[in-house]
N, C-alpha and C positions, 0 to 999 in steps of 0.2 A: 864911297870906298875909298880910302885911301893906303898908301902905301907909304913910308918913309915921310909919311906929315904933305902928301904928293896925295889928288886923287888920280885915282889910275883910266884910262882910258875909258872915255862912255858915260863917269860916275859925275852929278850923282845920278843914279839908278832911281826911276822912279816906277814903285809896281802898286797894285789894290792889293789887300786885305780885308775879306771878309767871314762870314762865318760861316763852317763847316756842315752843309746841309746835311740831312739825311738820305742818304742812298739806297740801295736796294732794288728789288726785281720790280717794284712800281712804279720805275723812274726809267722801266727800258718803254722804248720806241718802237713802232712798225709800221711799216707801210708796203703797202703793195697790191696786186691783185692775185696771185700765188699761195696769198693767205684765205681767200674768198673763194677763187675757182681752180680747175687744173684743165689739162690740155694732156691726153696719153700720148707719148713719142714726140713732146716737145720741150723746150726749157720754159719751165714756169716760174717768177721771179718774185723776190718780196726783199724788203729794206729793213736791218734793225738799226737801232742806235742806241747804245750803253753809255753817251757822254756823260747825263746825267744822273745813272747809277752808282759812280762808283768804280773802285778798283773788283773784279771778281770772274766767274768762269760763265761762258753761256753753252750752252747746249742745246742740240736742234735734233728732233728724230721725227722723221715722217712714218705711217704705219699705214699698212691696208691692203686690199689685196693681190699686188706686187711690191715688189721690193723697190723704194724711191733710189736713186741714183743722187746725191747731192752733192752739192758745189759751195766752196767757201771761200768770199774775193771778202780779204781784211784790209779797209781802205785807207788805212792807220791813221783816222780821223774820229776813232770813237765810233765809228759805223760798220755795215756790211753786207753785202749783196750776198743774197744766199738764193740759190736757181737748183730747182730740183727737176727730175722727170721721171716718171711713171709707165710702164707699159697697158698696165688693164685700166677699164676703166670701174670707180666703183667710188665707193666713200673713204677717205683719206683721213686720220689724225696727225693734226702738225702740233707738237707740242716744240715749243719752247722756253728752259729753265735759264735763268740767271743764279748764279749762286744754290742751286739747287730748288728753289723756287718757281713756280710758272711764271711767268708775267702775264698783266692782265689781257687777259683773251685768251689766253693758253689753258687747254687745248683747244684749237682751231680745227672744223670739220671744213676737209675740201671737198 
């Protein structure tokens, strides 16, 4: 990049150009035991990565015998940590949607 026929500091810049990949709910990744089983009265955790999904909105719902207290920590790197706490035992259904579409595996039975 030049200004008045002189390179600006740091120029020339190097960057990579690639094809636009198909993003969406099918590109969202999850991990963590909180999607497989949970404990009453304790914090249950799982991670979500939307790095490859592109821009969009993420929604999380956990429904079952008691209300789930859900906390969400955005890691500012395309991933987040989700924790939830329930008070009553039983089967819970966890839904994770990206742009209003269920991600792979959702809804989860916990």
